[in-house]
C-alpha positions as CSV (number, residue, x, y, z in Angstrom):
1,M,0.0,0.0,0.0
2,V,1.3,3.5,-0.8
3,K,2.3,5.6,2.1
4,P,0.6,9.1,2.1
5,C,3.9,10.9,2.4
6,V,5.1,9.4,-0.9
7,V,2.3,10.8,-3.1
8,R,2.3,14.4,-4.0
9,P,-0.8,16.2,-5.5
10,L,-2.5,14.8,-8.6
11,L,-2.7,16.9,-11.7
12,A,-3.4,14.2,-14.3
13,L,-7.1,14.4,-14.0
14,C,-7.0,18.2,-14.5
15,M,-4.4,18.6,-17.2
16,I,-4.4,15.6,-19.5
17,G,-5.3,17.1,-22.9
18,S,-6.3,20.3,-21.3
19,T,-4.6,22.9,-23.6
20,Q,-6.8,23.6,-26.6
21,L,-6.0,26.6,-28.7
22,Y,-7.5,25.6,-32.0
23,A,-8.5,22.3,-33.6
24,T,-6.6,20.9,-36.5
25,E,-9.2,23.0,-38.4
26,G,-6.9,25.9,-37.1
27,G,-3.7,23.9,-37.6
28,V,-3.1,23.1,-34.0
29,G,-5.6,20.8,-32.2
30,R,-6.4,20.9,-28.5
31,P,-2.9,19.7,-27.4
32,V,0.1,22.0,-27.3
33,T,3.5,20.2,-27.5
34,G,4.9,19.2,-24.1
35,Q,2.0,20.7,-22.1
36,Q,-0.3,17.8,-21.6
37,L,1.7,16.2,-18.8
38,Y,2.5,17.4,-15.3
39,S,4.2,16.0,-12.2
40,N,2.8,12.7,-10.9
41,A,0.3,12.3,-13.7
42,G,0.2,8.5,-13.1
43,I,-0.8,8.9,-9.4
44,I,-4.2,9.2,-7.9
45,P,-3.6,9.8,-4.2
46,P,-4.9,7.1,-1.8
47,E,-6.4,9.7,0.6
48,P,-9.9,11.1,-0.2
49,G,-10.2,14.8,-0.6
50,W,-10.1,17.8,-3.0
51,V,-7.5,19.0,-5.4
52,V,-7.6,22.6,-6.8
53,S,-5.3,23.6,-9.5
54,V,-4.7,26.7,-11.7
55,T,-2.5,26.4,-14.8
56,S,-1.7,29.3,-17.2
57,I,-0.1,28.5,-20.6
58,W,1.3,31.1,-23.0
59,Y,1.8,30.0,-26.6
60,D,3.4,32.0,-29.4
61,G,3.7,30.2,-32.8
62,S,3.4,30.6,-36.6
63,L,2.3,28.3,-39.4
64,K,4.0,29.3,-42.6
65,G,4.8,27.8,-46.0
66,N,3.2,27.6,-49.4
67,R,0.5,25.2,-48.3
68,G,-2.8,26.5,-46.9
69,A,-4.2,25.8,-43.5
70,P,-7.9,25.4,-42.6
71,I,-9.6,27.9,-40.2
72,S,-13.2,28.8,-39.7
73,G,-14.2,26.9,-42.8
74,E,-11.8,28.7,-45.0
75,I,-8.2,28.3,-46.2
76,S,-5.5,30.6,-44.8
77,A,-2.1,31.1,-46.5
78,G,-0.5,31.3,-43.0
79,I,-1.4,31.7,-39.3
80,D,0.3,33.7,-36.6
81,M,-1.1,33.2,-33.1
82,K,-0.5,34.3,-29.5
83,V,-2.7,32.5,-26.9
84,S,-3.0,32.8,-23.2
85,Y,-4.9,29.8,-21.7
86,T,-5.8,29.6,-18.0
87,M,-7.5,26.4,-16.7
88,T,-9.0,26.2,-13.2
89,N,-9.7,22.7,-12.1
90,L,-11.5,21.0,-9.2
91,T,-10.8,17.3,-8.6
92,R,-12.5,15.0,-6.2
93,I,-10.5,12.0,-4.9
94,W,-13.1,9.4,-3.8
95,D,-13.0,7.4,-0.6
96,T,-12.3,3.9,-1.8
97,G,-10.7,2.5,1.3
98,K,-7.5,0.5,1.5
99,G,-6.2,-1.3,-1.6
100,P,-4.1,-0.6,-4.7
101,W,-6.9,1.1,-6.7
102,N,-8.1,4.7,-6.2
103,F,-10.6,6.8,-8.2
104,A,-11.3,10.4,-8.9
105,S,-13.4,12.8,-11.0
106,A,-12.7,16.3,-12.2
107,I,-14.0,19.4,-14.0
108,G,-12.0,22.3,-15.5
109,I,-13.2,25.7,-16.7
110,P,-10.7,27.5,-19.0
111,L,-10.4,31.2,-19.9
112,Q,-8.6,32.0,-23.1
113,Y,-7.1,35.1,-24.7
114,T,-6.4,34.7,-28.4
115,D,-4.6,37.0,-30.9
116,I,-4.5,35.7,-34.4
117,D,-3.5,36.8,-37.9
118,A,-4.4,34.8,-40.9
119,A,-4.4,35.5,-44.7
120,I,-7.7,34.1,-45.8
121,T,-7.9,32.7,-49.4
122,G,-10.7,30.2,-48.9
123,P,-13.2,29.0,-51.5
124,R,-16.4,30.0,-49.7
125,G,-15.8,33.7,-50.4
126,R,-16.7,34.9,-46.9
127,T,-15.1,38.1,-45.7
128,L,-13.0,37.5,-42.6
129,G,-10.6,40.0,-41.2
130,T,-6.9,39.1,-41.4
131,G,-6.5,39.8,-37.7
132,D,-8.7,39.0,-34.6
133,S,-8.4,38.9,-30.9
134,G,-10.5,38.4,-27.8
135,T,-10.8,36.9,-24.3
136,Q,-13.6,34.4,-23.6
137,F,-14.3,31.2,-21.8
138,A,-13.2,28.1,-23.8
139,D,-14.6,24.6,-23.9
140,A,-15.0,22.9,-20.4
141,L,-13.0,19.8,-19.6
142,V,-14.9,17.0,-17.8
143,T,-13.3,13.8,-16.4
144,P,-16.2,11.6,-15.2
145,I,-13.9,9.0,-13.8
146,A,-10.2,8.2,-13.5
147,A,-8.7,5.0,-12.0
148,G,-5.3,4.7,-10.5
149,Y,-3.3,1.6,-9.6
150,H,-0.3,1.5,-7.2
151,F,2.2,-1.2,-8.0
152,D,4.2,-0.2,-5.0
153,E,5.4,3.0,-3.3
154,L,7.4,4.1,-6.3
155,N,5.5,2.9,-9.4
156,H,2.0,4.0,-10.3
157,I,-0.4,4.0,-13.3
158,A,-3.6,6.0,-14.1
159,F,-6.3,5.6,-16.7
160,S,-8.8,8.4,-17.5
161,L,-11.3,9.7,-20.1
162,P,-11.2,13.5,-20.2
163,I,-14.0,14.9,-22.4
164,Y,-14.1,18.4,-23.9
165,V,-17.7,19.9,-24.0
166,P,-18.4,22.6,-26.5
167,T,-19.3,25.3,-24.0
168,G,-16.9,27.9,-25.3
169,A,-17.8,30.8,-27.6
170,Y,-17.7,29.9,-31.4
171,N,-18.5,32.1,-34.4
172,E,-17.6,31.0,-37.9
173,N,-17.2,34.6,-38.9
174,R,-14.4,35.1,-36.4
175,L,-10.8,33.9,-36.4
176,A,-10.2,34.1,-32.6
177,N,-12.6,31.4,-31.4
178,P,-11.8,30.0,-27.9
179,G,-14.4,27.2,-28.4
180,Q,-14.1,24.5,-31.1
181,N,-17.8,23.6,-31.6
182,N,-17.2,19.9,-31.1
183,Y,-16.9,17.2,-28.5
184,T,-13.5,15.6,-28.0
185,F,-12.9,12.3,-26.2
186,V,-9.3,11.7,-24.9
187,P,-8.7,8.2,-23.5
188,T,-5.4,8.6,-21.6
189,V,-2.9,6.4,-19.7
190,A,-0.1,7.8,-17.6
191,F,2.8,6.0,-15.7
192,T,4.9,7.5,-12.9
193,H,8.0,6.2,-11.3
194,L,9.2,8.0,-8.2
195,D,12.9,7.8,-7.4
196,G,12.3,8.2,-3.7
197,K,14.6,11.3,-3.6
198,G,12.3,14.0,-4.8
199,G,12.6,13.2,-8.5
200,E,10.4,11.2,-11.0
201,F,9.9,9.9,-14.5
202,T,6.4,10.2,-15.9
203,L,5.1,9.1,-19.3
204,S,1.6,9.9,-20.6
205,S,-0.1,9.0,-23.9
206,G,-3.5,10.0,-25.2
207,L,-5.7,9.7,-28.3
208,E,-8.1,12.5,-29.2
209,F,-11.3,11.7,-31.0
210,Y,-13.2,14.7,-32.4
211,T,-16.9,15.0,-33.4
212,E,-17.8,17.1,-36.4
213,N,-18.0,20.9,-36.3
214,T,-21.5,21.1,-37.8
215,T,-21.1,24.8,-38.6
216,T,-18.2,24.4,-41.0
217,D,-18.8,20.7,-41.9
218,Y,-15.3,20.0,-40.8
219,R,-14.1,17.0,-38.7
220,N,-10.7,16.9,-37.2
221,G,-8.6,13.8,-37.6
222,N,-7.6,11.7,-34.5
223,I,-4.5,13.0,-32.7
224,F,-2.0,10.9,-30.8
225,T,0.0,12.6,-28.0
226,L,3.0,11.3,-26.1
227,D,4.5,13.4,-23.3
228,A,7.4,12.7,-20.9
229,L,8.7,14.3,-17.8
230,W,12.0,13.6,-16.0
231,T,13.0,15.5,-12.8
232,H,15.8,15.3,-10.3
233,G,15.3,16.3,-6.6
234,F,17.7,18.8,-5.0
235,G,16.2,18.8,-1.5
236,N,13.8,21.1,0.4
237,G,11.1,20.2,-2.1
238,W,12.9,21.6,-5.2
239,S,13.3,19.6,-8.4
240,A,14.3,20.4,-12.0
241,G,14.5,18.4,-15.3
242,L,13.1,18.1,-18.8
243,A,9.7,18.0,-20.3
244,A,9.1,16.7,-23.9
245,G,6.2,16.1,-26.2
246,Y,5.3,14.5,-29.5
247,I,2.0,15.1,-31.3
248,Q,1.0,13.1,-34.4
249,Q,-2.2,13.3,-36.3
250,V,-3.0,9.7,-37.3
251,T,-6.1,10.1,-39.5
252,D,-7.0,12.7,-42.1
253,D,-9.3,15.7,-41.4
254,K,-12.7,15.3,-43.2
255,G,-14.7,17.9,-45.1
256,Q,-14.6,20.0,-48.2
257,T,-11.9,22.2,-47.0
258,A,-9.9,19.3,-45.6
259,D,-10.2,17.4,-48.9
260,A,-8.7,20.4,-50.7
261,L,-5.7,20.1,-48.4
262,N,-5.3,16.3,-48.8
263,G,-6.4,15.7,-45.2
264,F,-4.0,18.2,-43.6
265,R,-2.3,15.8,-41.2
266,G,0.1,17.5,-38.7
267,R,2.8,16.7,-36.2
268,S,5.2,18.4,-33.8
269,V,8.0,17.7,-31.4
270,G,9.3,19.8,-28.6
271,A,11.4,19.7,-25.4
272,G,12.5,22.1,-22.8
273,P,13.4,22.7,-19.1
274,V,11.0,22.4,-16.1
275,I,11.4,23.4,-12.5
276,G,9.2,22.7,-9.5
277,W,8.7,22.9,-5.8
278,A,6.5,20.6,-3.5
279,G,5.7,21.1,0.2
280,K,3.2,22.3,2.7
281,F,1.3,25.6,2.3
282,A,-1.0,26.4,5.2
283,D,-3.2,23.3,5.6
284,A,-2.7,22.1,2.0
285,Q,-0.1,20.1,0.1
286,A,1.2,22.4,-2.6
287,N,3.0,21.9,-5.9
288,I,4.3,24.7,-8.0
289,S,6.0,24.3,-11.4
290,A,7.1,26.2,-14.5
291,R,8.3,25.0,-17.9
292,W,9.4,26.2,-21.3
293,V,8.9,23.9,-24.3
294,P,10.2,25.2,-27.7
295,E,8.8,23.2,-30.7
296,F,10.8,21.8,-33.7
297,D,10.2,19.4,-36.6
298,T,6.6,20.6,-37.1
299,R,4.4,19.8,-40.1
300,N,1.0,21.3,-40.8
301,R,1.1,22.9,-37.3
302,P,2.3,26.2,-36.0
303,E,5.9,26.1,-34.7
304,G,6.7,28.2,-31.6
305,N,7.2,28.3,-27.9
306,G,5.0,27.2,-25.0
307,F,5.4,28.5,-21.4
308,A,3.4,27.2,-18.5
309,V,3.1,27.9,-14.8
310,N,1.0,25.7,-12.5
311,L,-0.2,25.9,-8.8
312,T,-1.8,22.8,-7.3
313,L,-3.3,22.6,-3.8
314,A,-4.5,19.3,-2.3
315,F,-6.7,19.1,0.7
316,F,-6.9,15.6,2.3
């Protein structure tokens, strides 16, 4: 059985697949490279209680080249975007008694600022401005159930099904849409190995399934994500290491615009440093972390930099 002092706060339920920006219809998809995974993603704590987390992500990237990119039902010759995405999550760890299995549920409400420039050349002939910006609520993220299994004190695995619900604002005549006008199902598995000295190795993989955007008759292809986190403990709760991510679209986009772009499959790879601190704050168990993940080797996706800061408080 896992000792309570071994397990730090859970963020997996809140953050797996949480960053959304634009769908592949906007060249990105809900995931941002290296930002789907946070510390201890494979661990659901054995103690019942509540976990509150706030994560803010800033992304600055561009999609350039001779090929077009789909956005708002049209085709753009290029996309430049700056996005600030802040997700507030509430997670309930259920009282399941003693044993290797633990369960939890979560809900997240995101607020998104978007600043985007795109040169529209699409076939529909609608007039869209080349620039747009705005701050609005994005699509809510609901995790009805997540299950975690503890092999021993150092090795853990978690299974979850986060679901994006189209609650965010969406207007086909705008470029800066925080909502995506579709449901997205993200079955995810995460594994965490603790080194017992304040460091860890965590690996998480998910597959995103999108429903059709009925306004633009566009359906995003399925997206596979693989994220890794390695940290080394330096004492007094401090740790530092490397975060890396790989995103690969595994099926073609569907729809008239997608067909004109031969399915518009995308991918990206990124890696960068991460630093964190874990300890007690008042009556809560706290975890603070920051990371920078520059992207490289992208195709049919913007290439840029992602910065993230997270605060998690667990009340057991």
